[in-house]
VEXVOGU-910462 format. One record per residue (C-alpha): residue in three letters; x, y, z. Coordinates in Angstrom, 1 decimal. Example, Ala and Ser with C-alpha at 12.3 -4.5 7.8 and 13.67 -1.06 7.14 Angstrom:
% residues 2
ATOM  volum       u       v       w
ATOM    ALA    12.3    -4.5     7.8
ATOM    SER    13.7    -1.1     7.1
% end
This chain:
% residues 283
ATOM  volum       u       v       w
ATOM    UNK    21.0   -16.5    -2.5
ATOM    UNK    18.2   -19.0    -2.6
ATOM    UNK    15.8   -19.6    -5.4
ATOM    UNK    12.3   -17.9    -5.3
ATOM    UNK     9.4   -20.1    -4.3
ATOM    UNK     6.4   -20.6    -6.5
ATOM    UNK     4.2   -18.6    -4.0
ATOM    UNK     5.4   -15.3    -5.5
ATOM    UNK     3.4   -12.8    -7.6
ATOM    UNK     0.1   -14.1    -8.7
ATOM    UNK    -2.7   -12.4   -10.7
ATOM    UNK    -5.3   -10.6    -8.6
ATOM    UNK    -8.3    -9.6   -10.7
ATOM    UNK   -10.0    -6.3    -9.9
ATOM    UNK    -7.1    -4.6    -8.2
ATOM    UNK    -5.4    -1.5    -9.3
ATOM    UNK    -4.8     1.5    -7.1
ATOM    UNK    -3.0     4.4    -8.8
ATOM    UNK    -0.4     6.2    -6.6
ATOM    UNK     2.8     8.0    -7.2
ATOM    UNK     5.6     8.1    -4.6
ATOM    UNK     8.4    10.5    -4.0
ATOM    UNK    10.6    10.6    -0.9
ATOM    UNK     8.3     8.4     1.0
ATOM    UNK     5.2    10.5     0.2
ATOM    UNK     2.4     9.0    -1.8
ATOM    UNK     0.2    11.0    -4.2
ATOM    UNK    -3.1     9.2    -4.8
ATOM    UNK    -6.7     9.9    -5.9
ATOM    UNK    -7.5    12.1    -2.8
ATOM    UNK    -4.5    14.3    -3.5
ATOM    UNK    -5.4    14.6    -7.2
ATOM    UNK    -8.9    15.6    -6.2
ATOM    UNK    -7.6    18.2    -3.8
ATOM    UNK    -5.4    19.8    -6.5
ATOM    UNK    -8.2    19.8    -9.0
ATOM    UNK   -10.5    21.4    -6.5
ATOM    UNK    -8.0    24.2    -5.9
ATOM    UNK    -7.7    24.8    -9.6
ATOM    UNK   -11.6    25.0    -9.9
ATOM    UNK   -12.2    27.0    -6.8
ATOM    UNK    -9.2    29.4    -7.0
ATOM    UNK    -8.4    28.9    -3.3
ATOM    UNK    -7.5    26.2    -0.8
ATOM    UNK   -10.4    27.2     1.4
ATOM    UNK   -12.8    26.9    -1.4
ATOM    UNK   -11.4    23.5    -2.4
ATOM    UNK   -11.6    22.2     1.1
ATOM    UNK   -15.2    23.3     1.4
ATOM    UNK   -16.1    21.7    -1.9
ATOM    UNK   -14.5    18.4    -0.8
ATOM    UNK   -15.9    18.5     2.7
ATOM    UNK   -12.5    18.8     4.4
ATOM    UNK   -11.1    21.4     6.8
ATOM    UNK    -8.9    24.2     5.4
ATOM    UNK    -6.2    23.4     7.9
ATOM    UNK    -6.0    19.7     6.9
ATOM    UNK    -6.0    20.7     3.2
ATOM    UNK    -3.1    23.1     3.8
ATOM    UNK    -1.2    20.6     5.8
ATOM    UNK    -1.6    18.0     3.1
ATOM    UNK    -0.5    20.4     0.4
ATOM    UNK     2.6    21.3     2.4
ATOM    UNK     3.4    17.6     2.9
ATOM    UNK     3.1    17.0    -0.8
ATOM    UNK     5.3    20.1    -1.6
ATOM    UNK     8.0    18.8     0.6
ATOM    UNK     8.3    15.8    -1.7
ATOM    UNK     7.2    17.1    -5.1
ATOM    UNK     8.1    20.8    -5.0
ATOM    UNK     5.8    23.8    -5.3
ATOM    UNK     2.3    22.7    -6.3
ATOM    UNK     0.1    25.6    -5.3
ATOM    UNK     1.0    29.3    -5.9
ATOM    UNK    -0.6    31.5    -3.3
ATOM    UNK    -1.5    35.1    -4.1
ATOM    UNK    -2.0    37.6    -1.3
ATOM    UNK    -5.1    39.8    -1.1
ATOM    UNK    -5.2    43.1    -2.9
ATOM    UNK    -7.3    45.0    -5.4
ATOM    UNK    -8.1    41.8    -7.2
ATOM    UNK    -8.3    39.7    -4.0
ATOM    UNK    -6.2    36.8    -2.9
ATOM    UNK    -6.3    33.2    -4.0
ATOM    UNK    -4.4    30.2    -5.1
ATOM    UNK    -3.6    28.5    -8.4
ATOM    UNK    -1.8    25.4    -9.6
ATOM    UNK     1.9    25.7   -10.4
ATOM    UNK     3.1    24.0   -13.7
ATOM    UNK     4.6    21.3   -11.6
ATOM    UNK     1.2    20.4   -10.2
ATOM    UNK    -0.3    20.1   -13.6
ATOM    UNK     2.6    17.8   -14.6
ATOM    UNK     2.0    15.7   -11.5
ATOM    UNK    -1.7    15.4   -12.3
ATOM    UNK    -0.8    14.3   -15.9
ATOM    UNK     1.6    11.6   -14.5
ATOM    UNK    -1.1    10.4   -12.1
ATOM    UNK    -3.7    10.3   -14.9
ATOM    UNK    -1.4     8.2   -17.1
ATOM    UNK    -0.7     5.8   -14.3
ATOM    UNK    -4.4     5.5   -13.4
ATOM    UNK    -5.3     4.9   -17.1
ATOM    UNK    -2.7     2.1   -17.4
ATOM    UNK    -3.8     0.4   -14.2
ATOM    UNK    -7.5     0.7   -15.2
ATOM    UNK    -6.7    -0.9   -18.5
ATOM    UNK    -4.8    -3.8   -16.9
ATOM    UNK    -6.9    -6.9   -16.4
ATOM    UNK    -5.0    -7.9   -13.3
ATOM    UNK    -2.3    -6.5   -11.0
ATOM    UNK     0.4    -8.9    -9.8
ATOM    UNK     0.0   -10.0    -6.2
ATOM    UNK     2.6   -11.6    -3.9
ATOM    UNK     1.2   -14.4    -1.7
ATOM    UNK     3.0   -15.6     1.4
ATOM    UNK     2.0   -18.3     3.8
ATOM    UNK     2.2   -17.5     7.5
ATOM    UNK     0.9   -17.9    11.0
ATOM    UNK    -0.8   -15.2    13.0
ATOM    UNK     1.4   -14.1    15.9
ATOM    UNK    -0.7   -11.2    17.3
ATOM    UNK    -4.1    -9.5    16.7
ATOM    UNK    -4.9    -5.9    17.4
ATOM    UNK    -8.4    -4.9    16.2
ATOM    UNK    -8.5    -5.2    12.4
ATOM    UNK    -4.8    -5.5    12.1
ATOM    UNK    -2.8    -8.8    12.7
ATOM    UNK     0.9    -9.6    12.8
ATOM    UNK     1.9   -12.6    10.8
ATOM    UNK     5.1   -14.7    11.1
ATOM    UNK     6.2   -15.4     7.5
ATOM    UNK     9.3   -16.8     5.9
ATOM    UNK    10.6   -13.3     5.4
ATOM    UNK     9.8   -12.0     8.9
ATOM    UNK     6.8   -10.5    10.6
ATOM    UNK     4.4    -8.6     8.4
ATOM    UNK     1.2    -6.7     9.4
ATOM    UNK    -2.0    -6.7     7.5
ATOM    UNK    -5.8    -6.3     7.6
ATOM    UNK    -7.9    -9.4     8.3
ATOM    UNK   -11.6    -9.6     7.3
ATOM    UNK   -13.3    -8.9    10.7
ATOM    UNK   -13.1    -8.9    14.4
ATOM    UNK   -14.4   -11.4    16.9
ATOM    UNK   -16.4    -8.6    18.6
ATOM    UNK   -18.8    -8.1    15.6
ATOM    UNK   -20.9   -11.2    15.6
ATOM    UNK   -24.4    -9.8    15.1
ATOM    UNK   -27.6    -9.4    17.1
ATOM    UNK   -27.8   -13.0    18.3
ATOM    UNK   -24.6   -12.9    20.3
ATOM    UNK   -24.6   -14.8    23.6
ATOM    UNK   -23.7   -13.3    26.9
ATOM    UNK   -20.1   -14.4    26.4
ATOM    UNK   -19.8   -12.5    23.1
ATOM    UNK   -20.1   -15.6    20.8
ATOM    UNK   -22.9   -16.9    18.6
ATOM    UNK   -24.4   -20.3    19.2
ATOM    UNK   -22.3   -21.8    16.4
ATOM    UNK   -19.0   -20.2    17.5
ATOM    UNK   -16.1   -22.4    18.3
ATOM    UNK   -13.8   -22.0    21.3
ATOM    UNK   -11.8   -19.4    19.4
ATOM    UNK   -14.9   -17.1    19.2
ATOM    UNK   -15.4   -17.6    15.4
ATOM    UNK   -18.1   -19.4    13.5
ATOM    UNK   -17.8   -21.5    10.5
ATOM    UNK   -18.6   -18.6     8.2
ATOM    UNK   -15.7   -16.6     9.6
ATOM    UNK   -13.3   -19.4     8.8
ATOM    UNK   -14.7   -20.0     5.4
ATOM    UNK   -14.6   -16.4     4.2
ATOM    UNK   -11.3   -15.3     5.6
ATOM    UNK   -12.9   -13.2     8.3
ATOM    UNK   -11.6   -12.6    11.8
ATOM    UNK    -8.4   -14.4    12.7
ATOM    UNK    -6.8   -15.6    15.9
ATOM    UNK    -3.3   -16.2    17.1
ATOM    UNK    -2.0   -19.4    15.7
ATOM    UNK    -4.2   -19.4    12.6
ATOM    UNK    -2.6   -20.3     9.3
ATOM    UNK    -3.2   -17.4     6.8
ATOM    UNK    -2.1   -16.1     3.4
ATOM    UNK    -0.6   -12.7     3.3
ATOM    UNK    -1.6   -11.0     0.0
ATOM    UNK     0.3    -7.9    -1.2
ATOM    UNK    -0.7    -6.1    -4.3
ATOM    UNK     2.1    -4.9    -6.5
ATOM    UNK     0.4    -1.6    -6.8
ATOM    UNK     0.9    -1.0    -3.0
ATOM    UNK     4.6    -1.6    -2.8
ATOM    UNK     7.1     1.2    -3.0
ATOM    UNK    10.6     0.6    -4.1
ATOM    UNK    13.5     2.6    -2.9
ATOM    UNK    17.3     2.6    -3.2
ATOM    UNK    18.6     0.4    -0.4
ATOM    UNK    21.0     3.3     0.7
ATOM    UNK    18.0     5.7     1.1
ATOM    UNK    15.6     3.4     2.9
ATOM    UNK    13.0     5.4     4.8
ATOM    UNK    12.0     4.5     8.4
ATOM    UNK     8.5     2.8     7.9
ATOM    UNK     7.2     4.4    11.1
ATOM    UNK     7.8     7.8     9.6
ATOM    UNK     5.6     7.2     6.5
ATOM    UNK     2.8     4.9     8.1
ATOM    UNK     4.3     2.1     6.0
ATOM    UNK     4.2    -0.7     8.6
ATOM    UNK     6.0    -3.3     6.5
ATOM    UNK     9.5    -3.1     5.1
ATOM    UNK    11.7    -5.7     3.5
ATOM    UNK    15.2    -5.7     1.8
ATOM    UNK    16.0    -7.6    -1.3
ATOM    UNK    17.6    -7.6    -4.8
ATOM    UNK    16.0    -6.9    -8.1
ATOM    UNK    15.7   -10.2   -10.0
ATOM    UNK    14.1    -8.9   -13.2
ATOM    UNK    12.2    -6.0   -14.7
ATOM    UNK     9.2    -6.6   -16.9
ATOM    UNK     9.2    -3.3   -18.8
ATOM    UNK     6.1    -1.5   -19.9
ATOM    UNK     5.6     1.8   -21.8
ATOM    UNK     4.5     3.6   -18.7
ATOM    UNK     4.4     1.1   -15.8
ATOM    UNK     6.8    -1.7   -15.3
ATOM    UNK     6.7    -4.8   -13.0
ATOM    UNK     9.8    -5.1   -10.9
ATOM    UNK    10.5    -8.5    -9.3
ATOM    UNK    12.5    -8.5    -6.1
ATOM    UNK    14.0   -11.5    -4.4
ATOM    UNK    13.8   -11.4    -0.6
ATOM    UNK    15.8   -13.9     1.5
ATOM    UNK    14.2   -15.7     4.3
ATOM    UNK    14.9   -14.8     7.9
ATOM    UNK    16.6   -17.3    10.3
ATOM    UNK    13.8   -19.1    11.9
ATOM    UNK    15.5   -21.8    13.9
ATOM    UNK    16.8   -24.0    11.2
ATOM    UNK    13.7   -24.0     8.9
ATOM    UNK    14.6   -24.6     5.3
ATOM    UNK    12.7   -21.7     3.7
ATOM    UNK    13.5   -20.7     0.2
ATOM    UNK    13.7   -17.1    -1.0
ATOM    UNK    10.5   -15.5    -2.1
ATOM    UNK     9.8   -13.0    -5.0
ATOM    UNK     7.8    -9.8    -4.4
ATOM    UNK     6.3    -7.9    -7.2
ATOM    UNK     6.1    -4.1    -7.4
ATOM    UNK     4.5    -1.8   -10.0
ATOM    UNK     6.7     1.2   -10.8
ATOM    UNK     6.5     3.9   -13.4
ATOM    UNK     9.1     3.7   -16.1
ATOM    UNK    10.1     7.3   -15.0
ATOM    UNK    10.9     6.0   -11.4
ATOM    UNK    12.9     3.1   -12.8
ATOM    UNK    15.1     5.5   -14.8
ATOM    UNK    15.5     7.9   -11.8
ATOM    UNK    16.5     5.1    -9.5
ATOM    UNK    18.7     3.4   -12.2
ATOM    UNK    17.2     0.0   -11.3
ATOM    UNK    18.8    -3.1   -12.9
ATOM    UNK    18.8    -6.8   -12.0
ATOM    UNK    21.0    -7.5    -9.0
ATOM    UNK    20.5    -4.0    -7.4
ATOM    UNK    19.8    -4.0    -3.7
ATOM    UNK    16.5    -2.3    -2.8
ATOM    UNK    14.2    -1.5     0.1
ATOM    UNK    10.5    -2.3    -0.1
ATOM    UNK     7.8    -0.8     2.0
ATOM    UNK     4.0    -0.8     2.0
ATOM    UNK     1.2    -0.1     4.5
ATOM    UNK    -0.4    -2.7     6.7
ATOM    UNK    -3.8    -1.4     5.5
ATOM    UNK    -2.8    -2.4     1.9
ATOM    UNK    -2.1    -6.0     3.0
ATOM    UNK    -4.8    -8.5     3.1
ATOM    UNK    -4.8   -11.5     5.3
ATOM    UNK    -6.9   -14.5     4.3
ATOM    UNK    -7.5   -17.4     6.6
ATOM    UNK    -6.5   -20.8     5.2
ATOM    UNK    -9.3   -23.4     5.4
ATOM    UNK    -8.3   -27.0     5.7
% end
């Protein structure tokens, strides 16, 4: 196993997205709001109306969550007192866990961020595929070459655009990217989900477009949330001498205990392309 490079986890001020994960299903702020609305309204329909969502979508989301977290909403059939819904004890426990995680992240000055250098291999709208030392990763770039403003020329480019369809401002602020561009791939530790390597989930089944395999190098334990460092070996890229990289993930202490994580353990990592930022490198 190679040594991790220096371009591993770095501080990223201002980040911090609270989300719990179980069996590949994330529980985040929208889900917490849905459960709290059910509790306040006494019904899924009332909660959906309060949140401006459809009842069908709210029910589908609750069912998805219950497949992973167990019964969350107890439904009562209509009768003399009328029907309705109320939160199960497990839902209140889940909300307590989420609130604790959110509080810890809110109090954290910075969330570790993994930074990888790479080259854009393909662009599809706001998403791009980047060739990195650990393989191809997908992420969001800062814009598209079709959104240049009111002074576009007939060929779709501003007067100061270059041959690649981007102006100087695009290149400077990490906006739209093109195939062949050198970029940084930035992955917040709060977006990465860690799973036992033997129970890795197909990323296509969970909308997690990126997946890597590695081994735990160390665990920086916290009272509620810990930072797990995972060493990922480089892929074979035609004889290039790339070193292993280290990816950071924020995990609740409860999850670490449940997974029994320890240094040296093989694990599977996954995270969504929409949680991955691509920043153009400016020479």
